[in-house]
C-alpha positions, 0 to 999 in steps of 0.5 A: 133299683131296690125292691119295694118292701110290702110292709111299711117300715121294712128296710129296702133289700130285706126279704119280705116275711109275707113271701114265705107263705107264698109256698108251703114247702118250708112249713112242710119240711119243718113239720116233717123234720120235726116229726122224724126227729121227735119219733127218733127221740121217742124210739130211744126210750127213757133215760136213767137220770140218777147221779148216785156215786158208787165208790164202795160198790162191786159189780159183775156184768155178763157180756160186758165187752160189747153192746148193752153190757159195755155201756152198763159197765161204763156207766157204773165205772164212771160212778166209781164202782169196781167193775168186772166184765164176764166175757166169753172172749178174753182178748176182747174183754181186755181191749174193752177194759183198757178202753173203759179205763181211759174213758171213765178215769177208773182203774178198778175195771177187770175182765175175767173169762166166763163162757155161759155155754160151759158150766165149767167156765162159769164155775171157774169165773165165780171161783176166780172172782171170789179170790179177788173180791169179798163183796158183790153188790150188782150182778147184771145177767146181761149176756145172751144169744138170739136165733142161734142155729141148733146146737147142744152145748158141752153140758148137753143143753140147747144153746139158747136155754144154757146161755140165756138162762141156765148159765146165769142161774148157775152164776147167781147160785155160785155168787149167792153167798157173796151177794148176801154178805154184801146186802142190800145187793141186786141181781138183774135178769135180762129178758124180752117181750118174746117171753109172752109168746113162749111155752116150756116143753119140759119133756123135750127141753133140748128140741131133740124130738120136735122140729127146732125153731130158733125164735121159739127156743129163744123165747122159751129161755127168756120165759124161764128167766121171768119164771125163775125171778118170780119164784126167787122173790117168793122163796128168798124174800129181801127181809131175810136174804137182802138180795133183790132180783128183778127182770128188765126189758131193754127194747129193740137194740142194735147189738151183735145179738141180731147176727143170726137174724135173716136180714144179717145173712145177706150183705145187700139186705143188711145195707139196704135196711141199715137206715131203717134199723138205725132209725127204729132200734135203740143204740146200746147206750139207750138200751142200757138205761133200764138196767142202770135204773134197776141198779141205782134207783132208791126205791128198788133197794128192797123190791124183788120179783118185778119187771122193768121197761123204759125205767118203770115197772111193767106188768107181767103177762098172764103166762107167768102168773101160774104159780104151779109153773113157777114152782116147776120151773124152779125145781126142774132148773135145780135138777138140770144144774144138779143143785140140791139147795139154791145158794148152798155151794158147800 
């Protein structure tokens, strides 16, 4: 015998809508599910929505064979850009080049070896690039290391300082004339919120006298990048040089940069925390968005010396407003790199 509907006119056999409210579980599940989904979308951050085409532009992305760099390269390649991946691992770079060519339908993608831990390699990369291209519109200094065990490079600098900072400054110096020739051009420096917790010890920049702390070494390298960007904007104003240099904070992103973190040293711990990290961290594509924004946004064509996060300008921390320190970081950097005048390579 069919159930008697509780609402007049409800066809026999149909579920009673009022019965839904006999239990709170469906509502609770819907609210919790909606909250989890909403938070996940929030954690992904802002996205660059520009549809700009760049068929006549040239870009270099350091660390372009993986993580954030790969997605920056993919986005620019889809827009028609001639893209060069500056990679430490030549074989890995070539594999990514073939994958990106297939995915983006753009054959103008190349990989050149560039080990930022070696000034010799950086110089060789710049020389090889200049033999191929006369112009450069986007230099994305994206590659980096984090929490690396104490190590002096072949150039006798602490690894974080050279890979995250000095290697990129040297590369920008060597390509300055090409960037200027291609005006308007943009340089993007990748930093991190940790810069606000750092200080620079010019008397022991390589951590040879004090106890080594990988987290502090990482933060110091990111602070140096911010100082340099600020000083570059003052010394090389856009009106005269046509180069805009800005910093970006990608956010906390799931990439190989975390391979030296404590939770990565144990397979059990790594697997245990994997679901939480997936939920709380951005994926590499999301982490690439602010850098892509800084390359494409019309309003940033002539803007230099600022910081961007979530596709909008982020105020600097008080620690980098000291103009004397900005000048000191600049002068010390040129001494470390044995550069007489930035941008002058002859």
